[in-house]
C-alpha positions in Angstrom: -81.7 12.9 4.0 -78.7 14.9 2.9 -78.7 17.1 -0.3 -76.7 16.1 -3.3 -73.8 18.4 -4.1 -73.0 16.7 -7.4 -74.1 17.5 -10.9 -76.7 15.1 -12.3 -74.5 14.5 -15.3 -71.5 13.5 -13.2 -73.6 11.1 -11.1 -75.2 9.6 -14.2 -71.7 9.1 -15.7 -70.4 7.4 -12.6 -73.5 5.2 -12.5 -72.8 4.1 -16.0 -69.1 3.4 -15.2 -70.1 1.2 -12.3 -72.8 -0.6 -14.3 -70.7 -1.2 -17.4 -67.4 -2.4 -15.8 -66.3 -5.4 -13.7 -62.8 -5.0 -12.3 -62.3 -1.9 -10.1 -58.9 -1.2 -8.6 -59.0 1.3 -5.7 -55.8 3.2 -4.8 -54.8 5.7 -2.1 -51.8 7.8 -1.2 -48.6 6.6 0.4 -48.6 6.4 4.1 -52.3 5.6 4.3 -54.2 7.3 7.1 -57.7 6.6 8.4 -59.4 8.6 5.7 -57.3 7.1 2.9 -57.8 3.5 4.0 -61.4 4.1 5.2 -62.6 5.6 2.0 -60.9 3.0 -0.2 -62.2 0.0 1.8 -65.6 1.6 2.2 -66.1 2.1 -1.5 -64.6 -1.4 -2.2 -67.2 -3.0 0.1 -70.0 -1.1 -1.7 -68.7 -2.2 -5.1 -68.4 -5.8 -3.9 -72.0 -5.7 -2.7 -73.0 -4.7 -6.2 -71.4 -7.8 -7.5 -68.2 -6.2 -8.8 -64.6 -7.3 -8.3 -62.9 -4.6 -6.1 -59.2 -4.8 -5.4 -57.5 -2.3 -3.0 -53.8 -1.4 -3.7 -51.9 0.8 -1.3 -48.3 2.1 -1.9 -47.0 1.0 1.4 -47.9 0.0 5.0 -50.8 1.5 7.0 -50.7 1.9 10.8 -51.4 -1.1 13.0 -54.3 0.7 14.7 -56.2 0.6 11.4 -55.7 -3.2 10.9 -59.1 -3.9 12.4 -60.9 -2.3 9.4 -63.0 -5.0 7.6 -61.1 -6.0 4.4 -57.7 -4.5 5.5 -56.1 -8.0 5.4 -56.9 -8.3 1.7 -55.2 -5.1 0.8 -52.3 -5.4 -1.7 -49.2 -3.5 -0.7 -47.4 -2.3 -3.8 -44.0 -2.2 -2.0 -44.3 -5.9 -1.1 -46.3 -7.4 -4.0 -45.3 -5.2 -6.9 -45.8 -7.8 -9.6 -49.4 -8.6 -8.5 -50.2 -4.9 -8.1 -48.8 -4.0 -11.6 -50.9 -6.8 -13.1 -54.1 -5.6 -11.4 -53.5 -2.0 -12.5 -52.9 -3.2 -16.1 -56.1 -5.4 -16.1 -58.4 -2.9 -14.3 -61.5 -1.6 -16.1 -61.6 1.3 -13.6 -59.0 2.8 -11.4 -60.2 4.9 -8.5 -57.9 7.5 -7.0 -59.0 7.9 -3.4 -57.9 10.7 -1.1 -55.0 12.1 -3.2 -54.9 14.9 -5.7 -51.7 14.1 -7.7 -49.9 11.0 -8.9 -46.8 12.1 -7.0 -48.6 11.2 -3.8 -48.7 7.5 -4.7 -44.9 7.2 -5.2 -43.8 4.5 -7.7 -47.5 3.7 -8.5 -47.9 7.0 -10.2 -46.6 6.3 -13.7 -48.5 2.9 -13.8 -51.8 4.6 -12.9 -51.1 7.5 -15.3 -50.3 5.1 -18.2 -53.1 2.6 -17.5 -55.8 2.2 -20.1 -58.5 2.0 -17.4 -61.1 4.7 -16.8 -59.9 6.8 -14.0 -62.1 8.4 -11.3 -60.9 10.8 -8.7 -62.6 10.9 -5.3 -60.9 13.3 -2.9 -61.2 16.4 -0.7 -57.8 18.0 -1.1 -57.2 21.3 -2.8 -56.0 21.9 -6.4 -56.3 18.4 -7.9 -54.1 17.6 -11.0 -56.0 16.6 -14.2 -55.1 12.9 -14.4 -58.6 11.4 -14.2 -61.5 11.1 -16.6 -64.0 12.0 -14.0 -63.4 14.0 -10.8 -65.2 14.3 -7.6 -63.1 16.8 -5.7 -64.7 18.6 -2.7 -62.2 20.3 -0.4 -65.1 21.9 1.5 -66.0 18.4 2.9 -64.6 16.9 6.1 -63.0 13.9 4.5 -62.9 11.7 1.4 -65.0 9.2 3.3 -67.7 11.9 3.4 -67.4 12.3 -0.4 -67.8 8.5 -0.8 -70.9 8.4 1.4 -72.5 11.2 -0.5 -71.7 9.6 -3.8 -73.3 6.3 -2.8 -76.4 8.1 -1.5 -76.6 10.2 -4.7 -76.6 7.0 -6.8 -79.4 5.5 -4.6 -77.1 3.0 -2.9 -77.6 3.7 0.8 -79.6 0.5 1.3 -76.7 -1.5 -0.4 -74.1 -0.2 2.1 -73.0 -2.9 4.5 -72.1 -2.5 8.1 -68.5 -3.2 7.1 -68.5 -0.3 4.6 -70.0 2.0 7.1 -67.5 1.2 9.8 -64.7 2.1 7.4 -66.3 5.3 6.3 -67.1 6.4 9.9 -63.5 5.8 10.9 -62.2 8.0 8.1 -64.5 10.8 9.0 -63.6 10.5 12.7 -59.8 10.5 12.2 -59.7 13.3 9.6 -61.6 15.7 11.8 -59.9 14.8 15.1 -63.0 13.1 16.4 -65.1 15.8 14.9 -63.2 18.6 16.7 -61.8 20.5 13.7 -62.3 21.0 10.0 -65.7 21.4 8.2 -67.9 19.5 10.6 -71.2 20.7 9.1 -74.8 20.0 10.2 -75.0 17.5 7.4 -72.0 15.6 8.6 -73.8 14.8 11.8 -76.8 13.7 9.7 -74.4 11.4 7.8 -73.2 10.0 11.1 -76.7 9.2 12.2 -77.3 7.5 8.9 -74.2 5.4 9.4 -75.5 4.4 12.9 -78.6 3.1 11.2 -76.3 0.4 9.9 -75.6 -0.6 13.6 -72.0 0.5 13.6 -70.5 0.8 17.1 -68.9 4.2 17.2 -67.4 3.7 20.7 -65.8 0.4 19.6 -64.3 2.2 16.5 -62.9 5.0 18.7 -61.3 2.5 21.0 -59.8 0.5 18.1 -58.2 3.6 16.7 -57.3 5.7 19.8 -56.9 3.2 22.6 -54.8 0.7 20.8 -51.3 2.2 21.1 -48.1 0.4 22.0 -46.1 1.1 25.2 -43.4 2.6 23.0 -45.9 5.1 21.5 -47.0 6.3 24.9 -43.5 6.6 26.2 -42.5 8.5 23.1 -45.4 10.9 23.6 -44.2 11.7 27.1 -40.7 12.2 25.9 -41.9 14.5 23.1 -43.9 16.7 25.4 -41.3 16.9 28.1 -38.1 17.1 26.1 -38.8 18.0 22.5 -41.7 20.5 22.5 -40.8 24.2 22.0 -43.2 27.0 22.5 -43.0 30.4 20.7 -45.4 32.5 22.7 -44.8 35.6 20.6 -46.2 33.7 17.6 -48.7 31.6 19.5 -47.0 28.6 18.0 -45.2 25.3 19.0 -42.8 22.9 17.4 -42.1 19.2 18.0 -39.2 17.4 16.4 -38.1 13.8 16.3 -35.0 12.2 14.8 -34.6 8.6 13.5 -32.5 7.7 16.5 -35.1 9.0 18.9 -37.8 7.0 17.1 -35.7 3.8 17.2 -35.3 4.4 20.9 -39.0 3.9 21.4 -39.4 1.0 19.0 -41.1 3.1 16.4 -43.9 1.5 14.3 -45.7 3.2 11.4 -48.4 5.4 12.8 -46.9 5.9 16.2 -46.5 9.7 15.5 -50.1 10.0 14.3 -51.8 12.8 16.2 -48.8 14.2 18.1 -49.0 17.4 16.2 -52.4 18.1 17.6 -51.5 17.9 21.3 -49.8 21.4 21.6 -53.1 23.0 20.4 -54.5 22.0 23.8 -52.3 24.7 25.4 -53.9 28.1 26.1 -52.7 30.6 23.7 -51.3 28.2 21.1 -53.0 28.3 17.7 -50.4 26.8 15.4 -48.5 23.5 15.9 -45.7 22.0 13.7 -44.1 18.6 13.8 -40.9 17.8 12.0 -39.5 14.3 11.9 -36.9 12.5 10.0 -38.3 9.9 7.5 -37.5 6.4 8.7 -36.1 5.3 5.3 -35.6 8.4 3.0 -33.3 11.3 3.4 -35.9 13.9 4.0 -38.0 15.6 6.8 -41.7 15.0 7.1 -43.7 18.1 8.0 -47.1 18.1 9.7 -48.9 21.3 10.5 -52.1 22.0 12.5 -53.9 25.2 13.5 -57.0 26.6 15.0 -59.1 29.5 13.8 -57.9 31.3 10.7 -54.2 30.6 10.7 -53.6 29.1 7.2 -51.5 26.0 7.5 -51.9 25.3 3.8 -50.2 28.6 2.8 -47.4 28.1 5.4 -46.8 24.5 4.0 -46.8 25.7 0.4 -44.5 28.6 1.0 -41.8 26.9 3.1 -42.2 23.1 2.9 -43.3 22.1 -0.6 -46.6 21.1 0.6 -50.2 22.1 1.0 -53.5 20.9 2.3 -56.4 22.4 4.3 -56.6 25.6 6.2 -56.2 23.9 9.6 -54.4 20.7 8.6 -51.6 20.5 6.1 -48.3 18.8 5.4 -45.1 19.0 3.4 -41.5 17.9 3.3 -38.0 19.3 3.4 -34.9 17.9 1.6 -32.1 18.4 4.1 -31.2 17.7 7.7 -33.5 18.0 10.7 -31.5 21.0 12.0 -31.8 22.8 8.7 -35.5 22.2 8.7 -35.8 23.6 12.2 -33.9 26.7 11.1 -36.2 27.1 8.1 -39.3 26.8 10.4 -38.0 29.4 12.8 -37.2 31.9 10.1 -40.5 31.2 8.3 -42.4 31.7 11.6 -41.0 35.2 12.0 -41.4 36.1 8.3 -45.0 34.7 8.0 -46.2 36.6 11.1 -44.8 40.0 10.0 -47.6 42.7 10.0 
């Protein structure tokens, strides 16, 4: 059994919140990834098993390769069903902030959550959370928010209540946020957690195939194009850069999630320890920035200093207000400056 990392007082307070309330609204960050959707749905399944009403609201669309997750079809999209989402947030007894550390990360939902009368609980693994919740479970040293959720359930004595559906969602989030357990804080206890999830008869190979072997033809052709035409290598800095414009994404029938994981590929090259991916947003006039690294190169510091972002040591993100060419110039200058002795 894994050890509890939570204070007894916080667990007791969470237990009372769960026992004394009925309607739980679970929210996650814009552009939901595997950990965001997995942790939100996983905890929703657990609350439902306890007899609670659990509603999941996401700011916008999640990738198609996550649509297999149990409960995903019941998710309320704020950008499509705003009236319903606003009503649920206003009625909620408890609002759970899953996998985000600031209200700015949920776009237009932020003010509604901030002003809601509900009890607010943060469950996250990102650095430096803002103080917008009544109770916070923020653990950047863990692999994923899904791991935080699993540990919370176990600490409250709820492992037996966890359903197979909940465990599938939680496993998917842990798998995707660690690159199939290849980076990040993959501790000994994380593998104990995986073995506990497998006691619920999840099929880890099926989950892998649903996520990673379910891409469109356009995604694969775009990957080839990116590696052949758009990848630049900076051997003097042991770094690489990939860029994509809106026009290029349209050329390959871009769907949400099609660029997921592209930033990791250059790290397979010998001698490359830092990888950056800059792409034009499909709707807004800004550049999305994804950063990955190996070893001790601090992606989070690079993101914070040059791209209004942050995150973890080896996996971070940010954004740049301007053109793609301007963002490329900023990256090149930043790379030289950041690597000065």
